[in-house]
A tleap script that builds the chain and sets N, CA, C and O, in Angstrom:
source leaprc.protein.ff14SB
mol = sequence {
  NMET LYS LYS ASN TYR SER ASN SER PHE LYS
  SER LYS VAL VAL LEU GLU VAL LEU ARG GLY
  ASP LEU THR ILE ALA GLU ILE ILE SER LYS
  PHE GLN VAL SER LYS SER VAL ILE HIE LYS
  TRP LYS LYS GLN PHE LEU ASP ASN ALA SER
  SER VAL PHE ASN ALA PRO HIE GLY LYS THR
  ILE GLN ASP VAL GLU ILE ALA LYS LEU HIE
  ALA LYS ILE GLY GLN LEU THR ILE GLU LYS
  ASP PHE LEU GLN ASP ALA TRP GLU LYS VAL
  GLN ILE ARG THR LYS LYS CSER
}
set mol.1.N position { 18.243 19.432 -2.143 }
set mol.1.CA position { 17.856 18.063 -2.464 }
set mol.1.C position { 16.682 17.661 -1.584 }
set mol.1.O position { 16.665 17.951 -0.387 }
set mol.2.N position { 15.712 16.999 -2.175 }
set mol.2.CA position { 14.520 16.579 -1.463 }
set mol.2.C position { 14.818 15.338 -0.629 }
set mol.2.O position { 15.368 14.354 -1.123 }
set mol.3.N position { 14.440 15.408 0.653 }
set mol.3.CA position { 14.648 14.269 1.542 }
set mol.3.C position { 13.490 13.307 1.437 }
set mol.3.O position { 12.342 13.716 1.267 }
set mol.4.N position { 13.791 12.029 1.539 }
set mol.4.CA position { 12.751 11.002 1.604 }
set mol.4.C position { 12.672 10.495 3.029 }
set mol.4.O position { 13.673 10.068 3.604 }
set mol.5.N position { 11.477 10.545 3.596 }
set mol.5.CA position { 11.257 10.093 4.958 }
set mol.5.C position { 10.437 8.808 4.934 }
set mol.5.O position { 9.569 8.630 4.079 }
set mol.6.N position { 10.716 7.929 5.865 }
set mol.6.CA position { 9.959 6.678 5.949 }
set mol.6.C position { 8.546 6.969 6.451 }
set mol.6.O position { 8.290 7.982 7.102 }
set mol.7.N position { 7.645 6.053 6.130 }
set mol.7.CA position { 6.272 6.203 6.596 }
set mol.7.C position { 6.195 6.164 8.117 }
set mol.7.O position { 5.369 6.851 8.719 }
set mol.8.N position { 7.048 5.368 8.732 }
set mol.8.CA position { 7.023 5.300 10.197 }
set mol.8.C position { 7.480 6.627 10.810 }
set mol.8.O position { 6.943 7.056 11.832 }
set mol.9.N position { 8.460 7.270 10.196 }
set mol.9.CA position { 8.908 8.576 10.684 }
set mol.9.C position { 7.794 9.608 10.537 }
set mol.9.O position { 7.522 10.376 11.461 }
set mol.10.N position { 7.148 9.620 9.364 }
set mol.10.CA position { 6.046 10.560 9.138 }
set mol.10.C position { 4.941 10.348 10.163 }
set mol.10.O position { 4.405 11.308 10.716 }
set mol.11.N position { 4.600 9.084 10.415 }
set mol.11.CA position { 3.556 8.773 11.389 }
set mol.11.C position { 3.948 9.246 12.780 }
set mol.11.O position { 3.123 9.779 13.521 }
set mol.12.N position { 5.201 9.048 13.126 }
set mol.12.CA position { 5.708 9.471 14.434 }
set mol.12.C position { 5.552 10.982 14.606 }
set mol.12.O position { 5.123 11.451 15.660 }
set mol.13.N position { 5.901 11.734 13.571 }
set mol.13.CA position { 5.795 13.195 13.628 }
set mol.13.C position { 4.330 13.612 13.746 }
set mol.13.O position { 3.986 14.456 14.573 }
set mol.14.N position { 3.475 13.023 12.924 }
set mol.14.CA position { 2.055 13.393 12.941 }
set mol.14.C position { 1.414 13.049 14.281 }
set mol.14.O position { 0.632 13.835 14.815 }
set mol.15.N position { 1.734 11.896 14.819 }
set mol.15.CA position { 1.179 11.526 16.114 }
set mol.15.C position { 1.639 12.481 17.212 }
set mol.15.O position { 0.887 12.777 18.140 }
set mol.16.N position { 2.850 12.950 17.104 }
set mol.16.CA position { 3.370 13.951 18.046 }
set mol.16.C position { 2.544 15.237 17.943 }
set mol.16.O position { 2.214 15.853 18.956 }
set mol.17.N position { 2.215 15.632 16.713 }
set mol.17.CA position { 1.391 16.821 16.497 }
set mol.17.C position { 0.007 16.612 17.105 }
set mol.17.O position { -0.510 17.485 17.803 }
set mol.18.N position { -0.587 15.456 16.839 }
set mol.18.CA position { -1.940 15.190 17.311 }
set mol.18.C position { -2.020 15.077 18.838 }
set mol.18.O position { -3.039 15.423 19.436 }
set mol.19.N position { -0.953 14.597 19.460 }
set mol.19.CA position { -0.941 14.513 20.924 }
set mol.19.C position { -1.082 15.896 21.546 }
set mol.19.O position { -1.743 16.065 22.571 }
set mol.20.N position { -0.456 16.874 20.918 }
set mol.20.CA position { -0.576 18.247 21.399 }
set mol.20.C position { 0.292 18.581 22.595 }
set mol.20.O position { 0.120 19.641 23.197 }
set mol.21.N position { 1.221 17.706 22.957 }
set mol.21.CA position { 2.109 17.974 24.094 }
set mol.21.C position { 3.169 19.020 23.761 }
set mol.21.O position { 3.649 19.730 24.645 }
set mol.22.N position { 3.529 19.109 22.487 }
set mol.22.CA position { 4.548 20.051 22.041 }
set mol.22.C position { 3.934 21.048 21.058 }
set mol.22.O position { 2.944 20.746 20.392 }
set mol.23.N position { 4.523 22.224 20.975 }
set mol.23.CA position { 4.090 23.191 19.968 }
set mol.23.C position { 4.665 22.772 18.616 }
set mol.23.O position { 5.568 21.939 18.544 }
set mol.24.N position { 4.137 23.352 17.562 }
set mol.24.CA position { 4.661 23.072 16.214 }
set mol.24.C position { 6.139 23.453 16.150 }
set mol.24.O position { 6.940 22.738 15.548 }
set mol.25.N position { 6.501 24.577 16.770 }
set mol.25.CA position { 7.901 25.011 16.767 }
set mol.25.C position { 8.793 23.972 17.450 }
set mol.25.O position { 9.902 23.706 16.985 }
set mol.26.N position { 8.319 23.389 18.541 }
set mol.26.CA position { 9.098 22.366 19.241 }
set mol.26.C position { 9.229 21.099 18.387 }
set mol.26.O position { 10.278 20.456 18.376 }
set mol.27.N position { 8.163 20.752 17.681 }
set mol.27.CA position { 8.197 19.567 16.814 }
set mol.27.C position { 9.152 19.791 15.643 }
set mol.27.O position { 9.898 18.889 15.259 }
set mol.28.N position { 9.124 20.989 15.085 }
set mol.28.CA position { 10.045 21.338 14.000 }
set mol.28.C position { 11.488 21.183 14.477 }
set mol.28.O position { 12.327 20.617 13.776 }
set mol.29.N position { 11.758 21.683 15.655 }
set mol.29.CA position { 13.102 21.593 16.218 }
set mol.29.C position { 13.484 20.151 16.539 }
set mol.29.O position { 14.609 19.727 16.275 }
set mol.30.N position { 12.551 19.407 17.103 }
set mol.30.CA position { 12.822 18.027 17.509 }
set mol.30.C position { 13.103 17.116 16.314 }
set mol.30.O position { 14.027 16.303 16.360 }
set mol.31.N position { 12.311 17.246 15.243 }
set mol.31.CA position { 12.412 16.334 14.101 }
set mol.31.C position { 13.127 16.931 12.889 }
set mol.31.O position { 13.378 16.228 11.910 }
set mol.32.N position { 13.455 18.229 12.949 }
set mol.32.CA position { 14.147 18.904 11.848 }
set mol.32.C position { 13.377 18.795 10.528 }
set mol.32.O position { 13.937 18.470 9.481 }
set mol.33.N position { 12.075 19.077 10.616 }
set mol.33.CA position { 11.191 19.039 9.452 }
set mol.33.C position { 10.465 20.378 9.384 }
set mol.33.O position { 10.120 20.945 10.421 }
set mol.34.N position { 10.227 20.889 8.178 }
set mol.34.CA position { 9.594 22.199 8.035 }
set mol.34.C position { 8.110 22.166 8.418 }
set mol.34.O position { 7.464 21.118 8.413 }
set mol.35.N position { 7.606 23.337 8.743 }
set mol.35.CA position { 6.203 23.482 9.141 }
set mol.35.C position { 5.264 23.035 8.023 }
set mol.35.O position { 4.262 22.368 8.283 }
set mol.36.N position { 5.583 23.397 6.787 }
set mol.36.CA position { 4.709 23.035 5.664 }
set mol.36.C position { 4.666 21.522 5.460 }
set mol.36.O position { 3.617 20.969 5.131 }
set mol.37.N position { 5.800 20.855 5.653 }
set mol.37.CA position { 5.850 19.399 5.515 }
set mol.37.C position { 5.016 18.745 6.611 }
set mol.37.O position { 4.276 17.795 6.350 }
set mol.38.N position { 5.134 19.246 7.824 }
set mol.38.CA position { 4.358 18.706 8.944 }
set mol.38.C position { 2.863 18.837 8.670 }
set mol.38.O position { 2.107 17.887 8.875 }
set mol.39.N position { 2.437 20.004 8.208 }
set mol.39.CA position { 1.013 20.207 7.913 }
set mol.39.C position { 0.541 19.321 6.755 }
set mol.39.O position { -0.585 18.825 6.766 }
set mol.40.N position { 1.406 19.128 5.763 }
set mol.40.CA position { 1.078 18.248 4.630 }
set mol.40.C position { 0.888 16.810 5.111 }
set mol.40.O position { -0.079 16.149 4.732 }
set mol.41.N position { 1.808 16.326 5.941 }
set mol.41.CA position { 1.709 14.962 6.472 }
set mol.41.C position { 0.475 14.795 7.350 }
set mol.41.O position { -0.208 13.772 7.295 }
set mol.42.N position { 0.200 15.811 8.158 }
set mol.42.CA position { -0.980 15.746 9.033 }
set mol.42.C position { -2.251 15.648 8.191 }
set mol.42.O position { -3.140 14.851 8.492 }
set mol.43.N position { -2.333 16.454 7.139 }
set mol.43.CA position { -3.511 16.418 6.267 }
set mol.43.C position { -3.649 15.040 5.603 }
set mol.43.O position { -4.741 14.473 5.575 }
set mol.44.N position { -2.540 14.500 5.067 }
set mol.44.CA position { -2.563 13.175 4.447 }
set mol.44.C position { -3.011 12.108 5.453 }
set mol.44.O position { -3.808 11.225 5.134 }
set mol.45.N position { -2.486 12.212 6.652 }
set mol.45.CA position { -2.806 11.250 7.702 }
set mol.45.C position { -4.295 11.286 8.024 }
set mol.45.O position { -4.951 10.245 8.075 }
set mol.46.N position { -4.820 12.477 8.240 }
set mol.46.CA position { -6.233 12.608 8.603 }
set mol.46.C position { -7.153 12.242 7.432 }
set mol.46.O position { -8.214 11.654 7.640 }
set mol.47.N position { -6.753 12.585 6.212 }
set mol.47.CA position { -7.560 12.245 5.036 }
set mol.47.C position { -7.671 10.738 4.833 }
set mol.47.O position { -8.671 10.248 4.306 }
set mol.48.N position { -6.645 10.011 5.250 }
set mol.48.CA position { -6.619 8.560 5.027 }
set mol.48.C position { -6.841 7.734 6.287 }
set mol.48.O position { -6.711 6.510 6.257 }
set mol.49.N position { -7.169 8.379 7.374 }
set mol.49.CA position { -7.318 7.678 8.648 }
set mol.49.C position { -8.405 6.607 8.595 }
set mol.49.O position { -8.244 5.545 9.195 }
set mol.50.N position { -9.495 6.860 7.897 }
set mol.50.CA position { -10.594 5.889 7.868 }
set mol.50.C position { -10.209 4.604 7.149 }
set mol.50.O position { -10.814 3.561 7.395 }
set mol.51.N position { -9.219 4.655 6.267 }
set mol.51.CA position { -8.821 3.452 5.537 }
set mol.51.C position { -8.179 2.408 6.447 }
set mol.51.O position { -8.107 1.234 6.086 }
set mol.52.N position { -7.718 2.822 7.610 }
set mol.52.CA position { -7.131 1.875 8.569 }
set mol.52.C position { -8.162 0.811 8.947 }
set mol.52.O position { -7.807 -0.348 9.163 }
set mol.53.N position { -9.406 1.192 9.025 }
set mol.53.CA position { -10.445 0.277 9.463 }
set mol.53.C position { -10.977 -0.601 8.335 }
set mol.53.O position { -11.795 -1.487 8.581 }
set mol.54.N position { -10.529 -0.372 7.111 }
set mol.54.CA position { -10.929 -1.212 5.978 }
set mol.54.C position { -10.083 -2.471 5.874 }
set mol.54.O position { -10.525 -3.473 5.312 }
set mol.55.N position { -8.888 -2.425 6.405 }
set mol.55.CA position { -7.970 -3.554 6.287 }
set mol.55.C position { -8.232 -4.563 7.406 }
set mol.55.O position { -8.572 -4.176 8.524 }
set mol.56.N position { -8.072 -5.866 7.104 }
set mol.56.CA position { -8.176 -6.863 8.169 }
set mol.56.C position { -7.137 -6.582 9.250 }
set mol.56.O position { -6.098 -5.978 8.979 }
set mol.57.N position { -7.416 -7.013 10.452 }
set mol.57.CA position { -6.549 -6.737 11.601 }
set mol.57.C position { -5.098 -7.116 11.314 }
set mol.57.O position { -4.806 -8.234 10.888 }
set mol.58.N position { -4.208 -6.178 11.552 }
set mol.58.CA position { -2.792 -6.438 11.401 }
set mol.58.C position { -2.263 -6.297 9.980 }
set mol.58.O position { -1.073 -6.505 9.742 }
set mol.59.N position { -3.118 -5.950 9.048 }
set mol.59.CA position { -2.669 -5.813 7.664 }
set mol.59.C position { -2.874 -4.381 7.207 }
set mol.59.O position { -3.842 -3.725 7.590 }
set mol.60.N position { -1.962 -3.912 6.394 }
set mol.60.CA position { -2.092 -2.574 5.825 }
set mol.60.C position { -2.918 -2.672 4.544 }
set mol.60.O position { -3.157 -3.764 4.027 }
set mol.61.N position { -3.341 -1.542 4.054 }
set mol.61.CA position { -4.074 -1.488 2.790 }
set mol.61.C position { -3.205 -2.077 1.683 }
set mol.61.O position { -3.711 -2.778 0.806 }
set mol.62.N position { -1.920 -1.801 1.714 }
set mol.62.CA position { -1.006 -2.335 0.701 }
set mol.62.C position { -0.965 -3.859 0.773 }
set mol.62.O position { -0.940 -4.525 -0.263 }
set mol.63.N position { -0.959 -4.418 1.982 }
set mol.63.CA position { -0.969 -5.876 2.135 }
set mol.63.C position { -2.225 -6.476 1.525 }
set mol.63.O position { -2.164 -7.518 0.873 }
set mol.64.N position { -3.364 -5.823 1.734 }
set mol.64.CA position { -4.629 -6.309 1.191 }
set mol.64.C position { -4.603 -6.256 -0.334 }
set mol.64.O position { -5.048 -7.193 -0.996 }
set mol.65.N position { -4.088 -5.171 -0.887 }
set mol.65.CA position { -4.012 -5.035 -2.345 }
set mol.65.C position { -3.075 -6.093 -2.938 }
set mol.65.O position { -3.369 -6.670 -3.986 }
set mol.66.N position { -1.967 -6.340 -2.276 }
set mol.66.CA position { -1.035 -7.368 -2.754 }
set mol.66.C position { -1.694 -8.732 -2.730 }
set mol.66.O position { -1.525 -9.519 -3.662 }
set mol.67.N position { -2.443 -9.023 -1.677 }
set mol.67.CA position { -3.148 -10.307 -1.586 }
set mol.67.C position { -4.169 -10.446 -2.717 }
set mol.67.O position { -4.310 -11.527 -3.288 }
set mol.68.N position { -4.878 -9.371 -3.044 }
set mol.68.CA position { -5.840 -9.400 -4.155 }
set mol.68.C position { -5.124 -9.677 -5.476 }
set mol.68.O position { -5.599 -10.464 -6.294 }
set mol.69.N position { -3.988 -9.031 -5.675 }
set mol.69.CA position { -3.222 -9.234 -6.913 }
set mol.69.C position { -2.694 -10.660 -7.006 }
set mol.69.O position { -2.695 -11.250 -8.086 }
set mol.70.N position { -2.247 -11.216 -5.894 }
set mol.70.CA position { -1.778 -12.605 -5.905 }
set mol.70.C position { -2.921 -13.556 -6.245 }
set mol.70.O position { -2.730 -14.523 -6.983 }
set mol.71.N position { -4.107 -13.283 -5.709 }
set mol.71.CA position { -5.276 -14.113 -6.025 }
set mol.71.C position { -5.600 -14.023 -7.514 }
set mol.71.O position { -5.918 -15.031 -8.144 }
set mol.72.N position { -5.520 -12.838 -8.068 }
set mol.72.CA position { -5.804 -12.649 -9.494 }
set mol.72.C position { -4.759 -13.379 -10.347 }
set mol.72.O position { -5.101 -14.005 -11.350 }
set mol.73.N position { -3.497 -13.298 -9.948 }
set mol.73.CA position { -2.440 -14.010 -10.671 }
set mol.73.C position { -2.716 -15.510 -10.652 }
set mol.73.O position { -2.559 -16.186 -11.669 }
set mol.74.N position { -3.127 -16.029 -9.500 }
set mol.74.CA position { -3.456 -17.451 -9.391 }
set mol.74.C position { -4.596 -17.834 -10.315 }
set mol.74.O position { -4.536 -18.857 -10.997 }
set mol.75.N position { -5.635 -17.012 -10.338 }
set mol.75.CA position { -6.790 -17.271 -11.205 }
set mol.75.C position { -6.366 -17.273 -12.675 }
set mol.75.O position { -6.742 -18.167 -13.434 }
set mol.76.N position { -5.592 -16.281 -13.064 }
set mol.76.CA position { -5.145 -16.187 -14.464 }
set mol.76.C position { -4.224 -17.346 -14.844 }
set mol.76.O position { -4.257 -17.815 -15.982 }
set mol.77.N position { -3.412 -17.804 -13.910 }
set mol.77.CA position { -2.539 -18.944 -14.165 }
set mol.77.C position { -3.357 -20.207 -14.418 }
set mol.77.O position { -3.057 -20.973 -15.334 }
set mol.78.N position { -4.380 -20.420 -13.613 }
set mol.78.CA position { -5.259 -21.584 -13.792 }
set mol.78.C position { -5.955 -21.517 -15.145 }
set mol.78.O position { -6.019 -22.515 -15.864 }
set mol.79.N position { -6.476 -20.345 -15.492 }
set mol.79.CA position { -7.150 -20.180 -16.788 }
set mol.79.C position { -6.182 -20.425 -17.940 }
set mol.79.O position { -6.533 -21.088 -18.915 }
set mol.80.N position { -4.963 -19.892 -17.833 }
set mol.80.CA position { -3.956 -20.074 -18.882 }
set mol.80.C position { -3.622 -21.554 -19.045 }
set mol.80.O position { -3.546 -22.056 -20.167 }
set mol.81.N position { -3.422 -22.251 -17.927 }
set mol.81.CA position { -3.097 -23.677 -17.988 }
set mol.81.C position { -4.228 -24.475 -18.624 }
set mol.81.O position { -3.981 -25.367 -19.436 }
set mol.82.N position { -5.460 -24.157 -18.260 }
set mol.82.CA position { -6.623 -24.836 -18.833 }
set mol.82.C position { -6.687 -24.630 -20.342 }
set mol.82.O position { -6.878 -25.581 -21.101 }
set mol.83.N position { -6.525 -23.377 -20.769 }
set mol.83.CA position { -6.584 -23.074 -22.202 }
set mol.83.C position { -5.413 -23.689 -22.965 }
set mol.83.O position { -5.568 -24.132 -24.102 }
set mol.84.N position { -4.256 -23.711 -22.338 }
set mol.84.CA position { -3.092 -24.315 -22.980 }
set mol.84.C position { -3.316 -25.819 -23.178 }
set mol.84.O position { -3.006 -26.352 -24.243 }
set mol.85.N position { -3.851 -26.503 -22.163 }
set mol.85.CA position { -4.158 -27.931 -22.285 }
set mol.85.C position { -5.190 -28.176 -23.384 }
set mol.85.O position { -5.051 -29.101 -24.185 }
set mol.86.N position { -6.218 -27.343 -23.413 }
set mol.86.CA position { -7.257 -27.480 -24.439 }
set mol.86.C position { -6.666 -27.265 -25.829 }
set mol.86.O position { -7.001 -27.999 -26.759 }
set mol.87.N position { -5.800 -26.282 -25.985 }
set mol.87.CA position { -5.177 -26.001 -27.271 }
set mol.87.C position { -4.308 -27.171 -27.730 }
set mol.87.O position { -4.312 -27.538 -28.905 }
set mol.88.N position { -3.562 -27.752 -26.787 }
set mol.88.CA position { -2.715 -28.894 -27.131 }
set mol.88.C position { -3.572 -30.082 -27.591 }
set mol.88.O position { -3.183 -30.790 -28.520 }
set mol.89.N position { -4.713 -30.308 -26.966 }
set mol.89.CA position { -5.618 -31.381 -27.373 }
set mol.89.C position { -6.167 -31.135 -28.773 }
set mol.89.O position { -6.294 -32.064 -29.571 }
set mol.90.N position { -6.488 -29.891 -29.063 }
set mol.90.CA position { -6.992 -29.536 -30.396 }
set mol.90.C position { -5.898 -29.772 -31.428 }
set mol.90.O position { -6.182 -30.283 -32.511 }
set mol.91.N position { -4.672 -29.419 -31.125 }
set mol.91.CA position { -3.570 -29.613 -32.055 }
set mol.91.C position { -3.318 -31.098 -32.302 }
set mol.91.O position { -3.044 -31.494 -33.434 }
set mol.92.N position { -3.406 -31.915 -31.270 }
set mol.92.CA position { -3.211 -33.357 -31.413 }
set mol.92.C position { -4.299 -33.937 -32.323 }
set mol.92.O position { -4.008 -34.738 -33.211 }
set mol.93.N position { -5.545 -33.534 -32.100 }
set mol.93.CA position { -6.653 -34.012 -32.926 }
set mol.93.C position { -6.479 -33.571 -34.373 }
set mol.93.O position { -6.777 -34.330 -35.295 }
set mol.94.N position { -6.001 -32.353 -34.574 }
set mol.94.CA position { -5.794 -31.823 -35.918 }
set mol.94.C position { -4.703 -32.604 -36.652 }
set mol.94.O position { -4.822 -32.855 -37.851 }
set mol.95.N position { -3.653 -32.985 -35.948 }
set mol.95.CA position { -2.556 -33.725 -36.556 }
set mol.95.C position { -3.010 -35.141 -36.955 }
set mol.95.O position { -2.519 -35.687 -37.943 }
set mol.96.N position { -3.951 -35.744 -36.188 }
set mol.96.CA position { -4.438 -37.084 -36.486 }
set mol.96.C position { -5.327 -37.077 -37.721 }
set mol.96.O position { -5.450 -38.099 -38.396 }
set mol.97.N position { -5.932 -35.969 -38.018 }
set mol.97.CA position { -6.852 -35.928 -39.160 }
set mol.97.C position { -6.180 -35.857 -40.480 }
set mol.97.O position { -6.849 -35.818 -41.512 }
savepdb mol mol.pdb
quit
């Protein structure tokens, strides 16, 4: 069965690797994770390291994306309300005619 590890656990393991205080064998023993998984996480970590600097201080990339989506939802809600009001006015005028 495939284990699911938290992002914080993965980061902890990768940072341990990058520190270089322990050998890969010691890290495998300490965290009970396979060598291939450790190398995969390290590659993912290094490939995405630059994205840390794209996010505003204290926010993750996911937080920024969620904020963008909330802004878009707000914009669409305003547009929908405006169009709904306009449609209701058109219907009222049509009924009077």
